[in-house]
C-alpha positions, 0 to 999 in steps of 0.5 A: 689756086686760092690768094696765097699769103706771107705770114712773118713773126720777124722778132722771132724768125718765123715766115710761112706762107697760107694759102686760104684755098685747101682743095679743088674739085674741078672750078669748085674751090674748097676753102679753108675757112670754111673747112675750119667753121666746119670743125668748129661746128662740129665738136660744138655739135659732139660735146651739147650731145656729150653734156645734153644728160649733164642738164636734163636736155633730150638729144633728138630735141636737141639735134631739131633746135640746132638743125634749124639754127643752123638755118636761121643762124644762115638766113640771119648772118645772109642778112645781117652783112646785107643789113649793115653793107656799104653803099647799094650794090643791094638795092642796085642788085636785090638777087645778089643776096643769096651770093652768099658763095661770093661771101659776105654772111655777119657773125653777129648776124648767125648769131641772133638768127642761130638763136632765134630759131634754135628757142622756137623749136625748144619752145616747140619741143617743150624744151627748159630754155634755160638747160639748152642756153646752157648747154649751147652757150658753151659751144658758141664758144667752143666754135667761136674757138675755132673759128677764129683759125679761117680768120687767120687763114684769110688774113683779117679780123687784127690787128695792126703789125708791132714789133713785141716779140712775138 
C-alpha cells in the first residue's frame, strides 16, 4: 500500500515511518499529498471568502475566479512539467501528457495558469483586479505553506542531511 519512508531526527532521538498512501478504495490509492494539497486549497478558499468583503470583492464572482483558477492552475502545472521535463518521453508518446495521475505537475506553471485564468474571469466579470490580487495572494501563501507538508510525506523537495540538532 504505497511507499513507506523512514524519517529520522537522530540528535532529537526521533524516528518514525511515513507512508505516502492514506487509504485505498479497491485498486485506487488516495495519497496524503493530494489530501494535504486539498486541505491547503480549502483553507485558502475559506480565507478568501472570509475576507472578500474587506476588499470589496463579490463572493459569487470570487467563486467563479477560484473555479476557473483551479482549472487553469492544473492545466498550467501540467504544461509546465511537460515542457521542462528532461528527455523525450512526451515527444515519443504525446498521450502521456494527459496522464496526470502518474504524477508531474509544476508549481510555477500552476501559479501562472491559475493567475491567467482568474484574471481573465476578473476582467470579464468586471472585478477590481488589485483587490482580487490582494485577496488571493495570502490564499496562495496559505495553500503553499500547508502544501509543503505534502512534499514531506513524499520525501521530496528538502535539503541534505545535517549534523545540526534538529
